[in-house]
C-alpha positions in Angstrom: 85.3 57.7 196.2 82.8 58.2 193.5 80.0 58.9 195.9 82.0 61.5 197.7 82.9 63.2 194.4 79.2 63.7 193.9 79.1 66.1 196.8 78.0 64.0 199.8 78.1 60.5 201.1 75.4 58.1 199.9 75.3 56.4 203.3 73.6 59.4 204.8 70.8 59.4 202.1 68.0 56.8 202.2 67.8 55.5 198.7 65.2 53.0 197.3 66.6 49.6 196.4 66.0 50.2 192.6 68.1 53.3 192.7 70.9 51.6 194.5 70.7 48.8 192.0 70.9 51.2 189.1 73.9 52.9 190.8 75.7 49.6 191.2 75.1 48.7 187.6 76.3 52.1 186.5 79.5 51.7 188.5 80.0 48.3 186.8 79.5 49.8 183.3 82.1 52.5 184.1 84.6 50.0 185.4 84.3 47.9 182.3 84.6 50.8 179.9 81.0 50.6 178.5 80.4 54.3 179.5 82.6 57.4 179.6 83.4 59.2 182.8 81.3 62.2 181.7 78.3 60.0 180.8 78.7 58.1 184.1 78.6 61.4 186.1 75.6 62.7 184.1 73.5 59.6 184.6 74.5 59.3 188.3 73.5 62.8 188.8 70.1 62.2 187.2 69.5 59.2 189.5 70.4 61.1 192.7 68.8 64.4 191.7 65.6 63.6 193.6 67.3 62.5 196.8 70.3 64.9 197.2 69.4 68.5 196.8 72.9 69.8 196.5 75.0 67.9 193.9 78.1 69.5 192.6 78.3 70.0 188.9 74.6 69.1 188.1 72.6 71.3 185.8 69.4 72.6 187.5 67.4 71.7 184.5 68.3 68.1 185.0 67.1 68.2 188.6 63.8 69.7 187.4 63.5 67.0 184.7 64.0 64.3 187.2 61.5 65.7 189.6 58.8 65.7 186.9 59.6 62.4 185.4 59.4 60.5 188.7 61.0 57.3 189.7 60.3 55.7 186.4 63.3 57.5 184.9 65.6 56.0 187.6 66.2 52.9 185.7 66.8 54.4 182.2 70.2 53.5 180.8 72.4 54.8 178.0 73.7 53.2 174.9 77.2 51.9 175.2 80.1 53.6 173.5 83.5 52.2 173.9 86.2 54.9 174.0 89.6 55.0 175.5 89.9 57.0 178.7 92.7 58.3 180.8 93.6 56.0 183.6 93.4 58.8 186.3 89.7 59.4 185.6 88.4 55.9 186.2 86.6 54.6 189.3 88.5 51.7 190.7 86.0 50.2 193.2 85.1 47.3 191.0 88.6 46.5 189.9 89.9 44.5 192.9 90.2 41.0 194.0 87.8 41.8 196.8 85.1 42.3 194.1 85.7 38.8 192.8 85.7 37.2 196.2 82.6 39.0 197.4 80.6 38.1 194.3 81.7 34.5 194.4 80.6 34.3 198.0 77.2 35.8 197.3 76.6 33.3 194.5 78.1 30.2 196.2 74.8 28.4 196.5 74.1 28.6 192.7 76.5 26.1 191.2 74.2 23.6 189.6 72.9 25.0 186.2 74.5 26.2 182.9 74.2 29.2 180.5 75.8 30.1 177.2 79.3 31.4 177.0 79.6 35.1 178.0 79.9 37.9 175.5 82.1 40.9 175.8 79.5 42.9 177.8 79.4 41.6 181.3 76.3 43.5 182.3 74.4 40.6 180.8 74.7 39.1 184.3 71.6 40.9 185.4 69.4 39.4 182.6 66.9 36.7 183.0 66.8 33.6 180.8 67.4 34.1 177.1 64.8 31.4 176.6 62.0 33.9 177.2 63.8 37.1 176.0 62.8 38.9 172.8 65.7 40.8 171.2 65.3 44.6 171.1 64.7 46.4 167.8 68.1 47.2 166.4 66.7 49.9 164.2 65.8 52.0 167.3 69.2 51.6 168.9 71.8 54.3 168.9 75.4 54.3 169.4 75.6 57.9 170.4 76.7 58.6 174.0 73.9 59.8 176.3 71.0 58.4 174.3 68.5 56.3 176.1 68.1 52.6 175.3 64.7 51.1 175.0 63.8 49.1 178.2 62.8 45.5 177.8 60.8 43.9 180.4 60.7 40.1 180.7 59.4 37.5 183.0 61.4 34.4 183.8 60.3 31.0 184.9 61.5 29.9 188.4 64.7 27.8 188.4 65.4 28.8 184.8 67.4 32.0 185.0 69.6 31.4 188.0 70.5 27.9 186.9 71.8 29.2 183.6 73.5 32.4 185.0 75.6 30.9 187.7 78.3 29.1 185.7 78.4 32.1 183.4 78.9 34.5 186.3 81.8 32.4 187.5 83.5 32.6 184.1 82.8 36.3 183.9 84.2 36.9 187.4 87.3 34.9 186.7 87.8 36.6 183.4 87.2 40.1 184.7 89.2 39.6 187.9 92.3 39.1 185.8 91.7 42.1 183.6 90.4 44.3 186.5 93.4 43.5 188.7 95.8 44.2 185.9 94.0 47.5 185.1 93.9 48.5 188.7 97.5 47.8 189.2 98.6 49.7 186.2 96.4 52.7 187.1 98.1 53.2 190.5 101.7 54.4 190.8 103.6 51.8 192.6 101.4 49.0 191.4 99.3 48.6 194.7 95.6 47.8 194.0 93.0 49.9 195.8 91.3 46.9 197.4 90.8 48.0 201.0 88.9 51.1 200.2 86.4 49.2 198.0 85.3 46.5 200.4 82.0 48.0 201.3 81.0 48.8 197.8 82.0 45.4 196.5 79.9 43.8 199.2 77.0 45.9 198.3 77.3 45.0 194.7 77.4 41.3 195.6 74.3 41.8 197.6 72.6 43.5 194.7 73.5 40.6 192.4 72.1 38.1 194.9 68.9 40.1 195.3 68.7 40.4 191.5 68.8 36.6 191.2 66.3 36.2 193.8 64.0 38.6 192.0 64.5 36.7 188.7 63.8 33.4 190.4 60.5 34.7 191.8 59.4 36.0 188.3 60.0 39.7 189.0 60.7 41.7 185.8 64.3 42.9 185.4 65.5 45.8 183.4 67.3 44.8 180.2 70.6 46.4 179.4 71.9 43.9 176.8 72.6 45.5 173.4 70.8 44.1 170.4 74.0 42.9 168.9 75.0 41.0 172.1 71.5 39.5 172.3 71.7 38.4 168.7 75.0 36.7 169.3 73.5 34.9 172.3 70.5 33.7 170.4 72.8 32.4 167.7 75.0 30.5 170.1 72.1 28.9 171.8 70.6 27.6 168.6 71.8 24.3 167.1 74.4 24.7 164.3 72.1 23.1 161.7 68.4 23.3 162.2 66.3 20.2 161.6 65.2 19.6 158.0 61.6 20.0 158.9 62.1 23.6 160.0 62.8 24.6 156.3 59.3 23.6 155.3 57.1 25.6 157.6 54.2 27.5 156.0 52.6 30.8 157.1 50.4 28.9 159.6 53.4 27.2 161.2 52.2 23.8 160.0 54.7 21.4 158.6 54.3 20.5 154.9 54.1 16.8 154.7 56.2 15.1 152.0 53.8 14.0 149.3 53.7 10.2 149.1 53.3 8.6 145.7 49.8 7.8 144.7 49.4 4.0 144.9 46.9 4.2 142.0 49.2 6.2 139.7 49.9 4.5 136.3 53.0 2.4 136.0 54.8 1.0 133.0 53.8 -2.6 132.4 55.6 -3.5 129.1 58.7 -5.6 128.6 62.1 -4.0 128.7 63.0 -2.6 125.3 65.9 -3.7 123.3 68.5 -1.6 121.4 67.0 -0.6 118.1 69.4 -1.0 115.1 69.1 1.2 112.0 69.5 0.2 108.5 73.2 -0.2 107.5 75.0 2.5 105.6 75.0 1.7 101.9 78.3 1.2 100.0 78.9 3.9 97.4 81.6 3.2 94.9 82.6 6.8 94.1 82.0 8.2 97.6 84.8 10.7 98.4 87.0 10.0 101.4 86.3 13.4 102.9 84.1 16.4 102.5 87.1 18.4 101.3 87.8 15.8 98.7 84.2 16.2 97.4 84.7 20.0 97.2 88.0 19.5 95.3 86.2 17.1 92.9 83.3 19.4 92.1 85.5 22.5 92.1 87.8 21.1 89.4 85.4 18.9 87.4 82.2 20.9 87.6 83.4 24.5 88.2 80.3 26.1 86.6 77.8 24.1 88.5 75.7 26.3 90.8 76.4 25.8 94.5 74.6 28.5 96.4 72.2 31.4 95.4 71.8 34.3 97.8 68.7 36.5 97.9 68.3 40.1 99.1 65.4 41.3 101.3 63.2 41.8 98.2 63.6 38.2 97.1 65.9 39.0 94.2 68.9 36.7 93.5 72.0 38.9 94.1 74.7 36.3 93.6 75.2 32.6 92.6 78.3 30.9 93.9 79.6 28.1 91.7 81.6 25.2 92.8 84.6 26.5 90.9 84.4 29.9 92.7 83.9 28.2 96.1 87.0 26.1 95.5 89.3 28.9 94.3 88.2 31.4 97.0 88.6 28.8 99.7 92.1 28.2 98.5 93.0 31.9 98.5 91.6 32.3 102.1 93.5 29.2 103.3 96.8 30.4 101.8 96.3 33.9 103.2 95.5 32.7 106.7 98.6 30.4 106.9 101.1 32.6 105.1 100.2 36.3 105.2 99.0 36.7 108.8 102.0 37.1 111.0 102.9 38.5 114.4 106.6 39.3 115.2 107.7 37.5 112.0 105.9 34.4 113.2 102.8 32.9 111.7 99.7 34.0 113.6 97.9 30.7 113.1 99.0 27.1 113.1 97.0 23.9 112.2 94.4 23.1 114.9 93.8 26.7 116.0 90.2 27.8 116.5 88.9 30.7 114.4 85.6 32.6 114.9 83.3 33.1 111.9 81.2 36.2 112.4 78.7 36.6 109.5 75.1 37.8 109.3 72.3 35.5 108.3 72.0 37.5 105.0 75.4 36.5 103.7 75.6 32.7 103.2 78.1 33.0 100.3 81.0 34.5 102.4 80.2 32.2 105.3 80.6 29.2 103.0 83.9 30.5 101.7 85.2 31.1 105.3 84.1 27.7 106.5 85.7 25.7 103.7 88.8 28.0 103.7 89.4 27.2 107.4 89.0 23.4 106.7 91.6 23.6 103.9 94.0 25.5 106.2 93.4 22.8 108.9 91.9 25.4 111.2 88.8 24.8 113.2 85.9 27.2 112.4 83.6 28.3 115.3 80.5 29.9 113.7 78.9 32.5 116.0 76.2 35.2 115.9 77.0 38.8 115.1 77.2 40.7 118.4 74.6 43.4 118.5 76.0 45.8 121.2 79.1 46.0 123.3 77.3 44.7 126.3 74.9 42.3 124.7 74.0 39.7 127.3 73.8 36.8 124.8 77.2 37.6 123.3 78.8 37.5 126.7 78.3 33.8 126.8 79.6 33.5 123.3 82.7 35.4 124.5 83.2 32.9 127.2 83.1 30.1 124.6 85.6 31.9 122.4 87.9 32.5 125.4 87.8 28.8 126.4 88.5 27.8 122.8 91.5 30.1 122.7 90.2 32.0 119.7 92.4 35.0 118.7 91.1 35.7 115.2 87.7 36.5 113.8 86.8 36.4 110.1 84.0 38.6 108.8 83.1 40.8 105.8 83.7 44.4 105.1 80.0 45.3 105.4 79.6 43.4 108.7 82.7 45.0 110.2 81.5 48.5 109.4 78.3 47.7 111.4 80.2 46.6 114.5 80.7 49.2 117.3 84.1 50.9 117.2 86.5 52.3 119.7 88.0 55.8 119.4 90.9 54.4 117.5 88.6 53.1 114.8 89.1 49.4 115.7 86.3 47.1 116.7 85.7 47.3 120.4 86.4 44.4 122.7 83.0 43.1 123.6 82.1 42.4 127.2 83.3 39.0 128.2 85.1 38.4 124.9 88.9 37.8 124.5 90.9 40.3 122.6 90.5 39.4 118.9 92.1 40.3 115.7 89.5 41.0 113.0 90.2 40.0 109.4 88.0 40.9 106.4 87.9 38.1 103.8 86.5 40.1 100.8 88.4 39.3 97.6 90.7 42.3 97.7 92.1 41.3 101.0 93.1 37.8 99.9 96.4 36.8 98.3 96.8 34.5 95.3 98.4 31.2 96.3 101.9 30.5 95.2 102.2 28.1 92.3 104.1 25.6 94.4 101.5 25.8 97.3 98.8 23.1 97.4 96.6 22.3 100.4 96.7 18.9 102.0 93.3 17.3 101.3 93.4 14.4 103.8 91.0 11.6 104.4 88.4 12.0 107.1 90.0 11.5 110.6 89.1 11.9 114.2 90.6 15.4 114.3 88.1 18.2 115.1 86.5 19.7 112.0 84.4 22.4 113.5 82.8 23.5 116.8 79.0 24.2 116.9 77.8 26.3 119.8 74.7 25.5 122.0 72.9 27.6 124.5 71.4 25.7 127.4 68.2 26.7 129.3 70.3 28.4 132.0 71.8 30.7 129.4 75.3 29.1 129.4 77.0 28.5 126.0 79.0 25.4 125.3 80.9 24.3 122.2 80.3 20.8 120.7 83.1 19.4 118.7 82.5 17.4 115.5 85.3 15.4 113.9 86.0 15.1 110.2 85.0 11.4 110.3 81.7 12.3 112.0 81.0 15.1 109.5 81.5 12.7 106.6 79.4 9.9 108.2 76.6 12.4 108.9 76.6 13.6 105.3 76.5 9.9 104.2 73.6 9.1 106.5 71.6 12.2 105.5 72.2 11.4 101.8 70.8 7.9 102.3 67.9 8.8 104.5 66.8 11.8 102.3 67.6 10.2 99.0 69.8 13.2 97.9 71.2 13.0 94.4 73.5 15.2 92.3 72.3 18.5 91.0 69.1 18.6 93.1 67.8 22.0 94.1 67.2 22.6 97.8 65.5 25.6 99.4 66.9 26.4 102.9 65.0 28.6 105.2 67.0 27.8 108.3 70.1 29.4 109.8 73.0 28.1 107.7 75.5 28.5 110.6 74.2 25.6 112.8 71.9 22.6 113.2 69.9 21.4 110.2 70.6 24.5 108.2 74.3 23.8 108.3 74.1 20.1 107.9 71.8 20.2 104.8 72.5 23.6 103.3 76.4 23.7 103.6 77.8 20.2 104.2 75.6 17.5 102.6 74.8 19.8 99.7 78.4 20.1 98.7 78.9 16.3 99.2 76.2 15.8 96.5 76.9 18.8 94.3 73.4 20.2 95.1 72.2 23.8 94.4 71.0 25.6 97.5 68.6 28.6 97.5 69.2 30.3 100.8 66.2 32.3 102.1 67.3 35.1 104.5 65.4 35.5 107.7 64.8 39.2 106.9 63.0 38.3 103.7 60.7 35.9 105.6 59.7 38.7 107.9 58.7 40.9 104.9 57.2 38.1 102.7 56.4 34.8 104.6 55.5 33.2 101.2 59.0 33.8 99.7 60.2 30.2 100.3 57.1 28.8 98.6 57.6 31.1 95.7 61.3 30.0 95.3 60.3 26.4 95.5 57.9 27.1 92.6 60.3 29.2 90.5 63.4 27.0 90.9 61.4 23.7 90.8 63.1 22.7 94.1 62.9 19.1 95.0 63.6 19.6 98.7 62.8 22.3 101.2 64.2 22.6 104.8 61.9 24.6 107.0 60.5 24.9 110.6 56.9 24.7 111.7 56.9 28.4 112.3 57.7 29.0 108.6 54.7 26.9 107.6 52.5 28.7 110.0 53.6 32.2 108.7 52.9 31.1 105.1 49.3 30.1 106.1 48.7 33.7 107.3 49.8 35.2 104.0 48.7 32.5 101.5 45.6 34.4 100.5 47.9 37.0 98.9 49.4 34.5 96.5 47.3 32.0 94.4 49.6 31.1 91.5 52.0 28.9 93.3 52.6 25.2 93.0 54.4 22.7 95.3 54.1 19.8 93.0 57.9 19.7 92.4 58.6 18.9 96.1 59.4 15.3 96.9 60.5 16.1 100.5 59.4 18.9 102.9 61.8 18.5 105.8 60.4 19.9 109.1 63.5 20.4 111.2 61.6 20.9 114.5 59.2 18.0 114.0 60.1 16.8 117.5 58.1 19.7 119.0 54.6 18.7 120.1 53.1 21.8 118.4 54.6 21.0 115.0 51.7 18.6 114.1 49.2 21.4 114.1 51.3 23.4 111.7 51.9 20.4 109.4 48.2 19.4 109.3 47.0 23.0 108.7 49.7 23.5 106.0 48.6 20.3 104.2 44.9 21.2 104.3 45.6 24.5 102.6 48.3 23.6 100.1 47.2 20.1 99.1 45.1 21.7 96.4 48.2 23.4 95.1 50.2 20.2 94.4 51.5 19.3 97.9 51.3 15.6 98.6 50.7 14.3 102.1 53.7 11.9 102.1 56.0 14.8 101.2 55.9 16.2 104.8 58.8 14.6 106.7 59.4 15.7 110.3 62.8 14.9 111.9 64.4 15.0 115.3 67.9 16.2 116.1 70.1 17.5 118.9 73.3 19.5 118.9 75.1 16.5 120.6 73.8 13.6 118.5 73.1 15.6 115.3 70.3 14.0 113.3 68.5 11.3 115.3 65.5 10.3 113.1 63.8 11.3 109.8 60.5 10.3 108.3 61.2 8.8 104.9 59.0 9.3 101.8 57.3 6.1 100.6 59.6 5.9 97.5 62.5 5.5 99.9 60.8 2.5 101.7 59.4 4.4 104.7 56.4 3.1 106.6 53.1 5.1 106.7 53.1 8.1 109.0 52.2 7.5 112.6 50.1 9.6 115.0 49.7 9.0 118.7 46.9 10.3 121.0 48.3 10.0 124.5 46.9 10.7 127.9 48.7 13.7 129.4 47.9 12.4 132.9 49.8 9.2 132.2 52.6 11.1 130.4 53.2 13.2 133.6 54.1 9.9 135.3 56.3 8.8 132.3 53.8 6.2 131.1 52.4 5.8 127.6 48.7 5.2 127.4 46.6 5.7 124.2 43.5 7.8 124.6 40.8 9.3 122.4 40.9 12.7 120.7 37.5 13.7 122.1 39.1 14.4 125.5 40.8 17.7 126.3 43.5 16.1 128.5 45.3 14.4 125.6 48.5 15.2 123.6 48.6 14.3 120.0 52.1 13.8 118.6 53.4 12.7 115.2 56.3 10.4 114.6 59.7 11.7 113.5 60.4 8.7 111.4 62.9 6.0 111.7 66.4 6.2 113.2 69.3 7.2 111.0 71.2 4.6 108.9 74.1 3.1 110.7 72.9 4.1 114.2 71.8 2.2 117.3 69.2 3.7 119.5 67.8 3.0 123.0 65.6 4.8 125.5 66.9 5.0 129.1 65.5 6.3 132.4 65.9 10.1 132.9 67.3 10.0 136.4 70.2 8.1 137.9 71.8 5.1 136.2 70.8 4.8 132.5 68.6 1.7 132.8 66.7 0.6 129.7 63.1 1.7 129.8 60.1 -0.5 129.3 58.2 -0.5 126.0 55.4 1.7 127.4 57.7 4.1 129.3 59.0 7.6 128.4 62.7 8.1 128.7 65.7 9.9 127.1 66.7 8.8 123.7 70.4 7.7 123.3 72.3 7.2 120.1 75.4 5.1 119.3 76.7 6.1 115.8 79.7 7.3 114.0 77.8 10.5 113.0 77.5 12.2 116.4 79.3 15.0 118.2 82.5 14.1 120.1 82.6 16.3 123.2 82.0 19.6 124.9 85.1 21.5 124.1 87.2 21.8 127.3 84.5 20.3 129.6 85.6 16.8 130.4 83.1 16.3 133.3 79.9 16.8 131.5 81.4 15.3 128.3 81.7 11.9 130.0 78.1 12.1 131.3 76.6 13.0 127.9 78.8 11.5 125.2 80.0 8.4 127.1 76.8 7.0 128.6 76.6 3.2 129.0 73.0 2.0 129.1 72.4 -1.1 131.2 69.6 -3.7 131.5 67.6 -4.1 134.7 70.2 -6.6 135.9 72.9 -4.0 135.4 74.5 -5.6 132.3 75.8 -3.1 129.7 73.9 -3.3 126.4 77.0 -2.6 124.4 80.7 -2.1 124.7 80.4 1.1 122.8 79.3 4.4 124.5 76.0 6.1 123.6 75.3 9.8 123.3 72.4 11.4 125.2 70.2 13.4 122.9 68.2 15.4 125.5 65.0 14.3 123.7 62.3 12.5 125.7 60.3 10.0 123.9 59.7 6.3 123.0 59.7 3.9 120.1 56.3 3.0 118.7 55.0 0.5 116.1 57.0 0.0 112.9 60.0 1.2 114.9 58.9 4.8 114.5 60.4 7.3 117.0 58.0 9.6 118.9 59.3 12.6 120.9 57.1 14.2 123.6 59.5 16.8 125.0 63.0 17.8 125.8 65.1 17.4 128.9 65.9 21.1 129.0 62.1 21.9 129.2 61.4 19.3 131.9 59.5 20.5 135.0 58.9 18.1 137.9 56.1 19.1 140.2 55.0 16.9 143.1 56.6 13.9 141.4 54.9 14.5 138.1 56.7 15.5 134.9 55.6 18.3 132.7 57.3 19.9 129.7 57.5 23.5 128.6 56.7 22.4 125.1 53.3 21.2 126.3 52.4 24.7 127.2 53.0 25.9 123.7 51.2 22.9 122.2 48.2 23.5 124.4 48.0 27.2 123.3 48.3 26.3 119.6 45.7 23.6 119.9 43.0 26.1 120.8 42.3 27.5 117.3 45.8 29.1 116.7 44.6 31.1 113.8 42.5 33.2 116.1 44.9 33.6 119.0 48.5 33.3 117.6 49.8 35.7 115.1 53.1 35.0 113.4 54.3 32.5 116.0 54.0 34.9 119.0 
């Protein structure tokens, strides 16, 4: 017997009830493997040190420690550590069927209540209700053998603990009886359980358990021996699987946040439901080419010396002028080389329809133009992208994802640009993070082959095949590719030519990025369609000399300038340095970001300064566009039949509810916006509700502008799901009737149609912020900052 192994019989020593209780529980821990034999003997000796003077194998220092610490140390327990032990060193008194029967008899009267399923550690039997238990601090717990566990003292409500413990005890007893019997049998040779010798001890243990439940029922504190992990599991099991929704909205003061109800006095739209707005029809042109490539072929062969593009260096000096003849011949060489000289394993590297990346800096529009039209002639699909700065550039990682989804394997660049790219030890361009493995090809003249005499490109009519892919970065940072077909590209050039009144041999100054958006549409595509001469202003030159574009307008007598409001703002800061300039040659100053609310302040300030230098008010023409719908609206000059410019002073409070209400400029809580002109020729436009089904908005309601036209993008490359939502929207009336059998394209622009069918834009869907049911836009923050005397607070657009 374990008591006899200690040196004397426990029956001869009068022990307090709490010591006997601790001994019984210690025996139970040993029997279940929660403590080693050595740990059991050490703790048992510490418990009995005060009552048995002669204990075999006990360190005298332990006896002294126990005499000093008193009876409060009698209930201290150790941290569990499960280890395998030899069968011949285990105490077998709690491993018999007698143990099961005795405990069941002692608890027979508690068969009415329930408790959570038991965990692995059975000593949880002696705990009171988990309803009032606070889990111990896991950070103070230790798994080392012999360490002391922090004691938790709890008080239980009557009829709460025993009602939950009893069914749990039955399950524990039934489960432990099987394992205990099996262990007991296997630990004795011959397979006979040591039941008879354990009867007295089992009966005592049952009595201790019964007394323990009685103490719990009476509210007497009970020592806690449940590990923190076990208790955490119990707390998890007793909680519902999914907490009520209201529990997610509890503030620091444990008060529920009430769901804000709509204000009954908030403004609501009162106008009639708007109708689909139809633009002017596209005019018929007798000599209009059947495709953009046909136009290039015409000008390259009939007007080879006509200037097409002039590039400037960072000092503003013209370094090269590309003629239409050179553009045609170089594009032919590149197309022939791409199709016939690039091979892999004796097979052509490229075939018609493959996507090719164009990697050119903003300072080299000439080579970009050659690469773009060379790809079109080779029936390849150009994908213009930015030059990656570093190997792990965060922005270029998203570009790499786009290239991978497009299946791009070849990148075109220049010799100077390639030298600036990071290299591997082999001397090749490194594989940028997130990019597919690319082959880099330099398109400088010495690397191009002269086409064979019998080789001629197929200049087809505009079709629904993809012409190019333009990238777009969303507010989340993801990059998608928008496909534009040959037919859409041609129709867009036609619509821009009609809306802007472009004519042959006009000079256009382009300050924008020529690889995308309005810079590409006006400075690379529509200009070639009309044999225009483009003066490309590099961004690096604008940083050094913000007046450079005005100087080039004056020196080249440019008729059209394509800028952004930031360029107008920068020129205001530097205009005192230059007085001998004139803008009288301009017939159209196209403001590409005229849809931004802050653009009106730049336009007004620019007009006030430069009106004395030949700038006419009607020349300023804001426009609205999106990557998906291309150009949405442009303000026309009076000579092209456009109505007078419009300006709207709107209540920002009403705008936050999506309602249009005119206010006065004297108030601070107003937003002044300018019109972006009329919709494009050949287009149909409507305004639909932002959320849910695209119902038509009322006349005094703000919504998302949608366009149906042959001059819009086709799809997001490889993304069918969001393509259907954006490019195949079907607006419906309040009765649910579709307004057209043709799909509309969502522009992402928030606005309305005002008097004279002028389009007003008050924000973008990407910048929309909804707070407590009210809509705010990120652009309004910028507009507010600029409205407070921007010359004093904002320097160079910061």
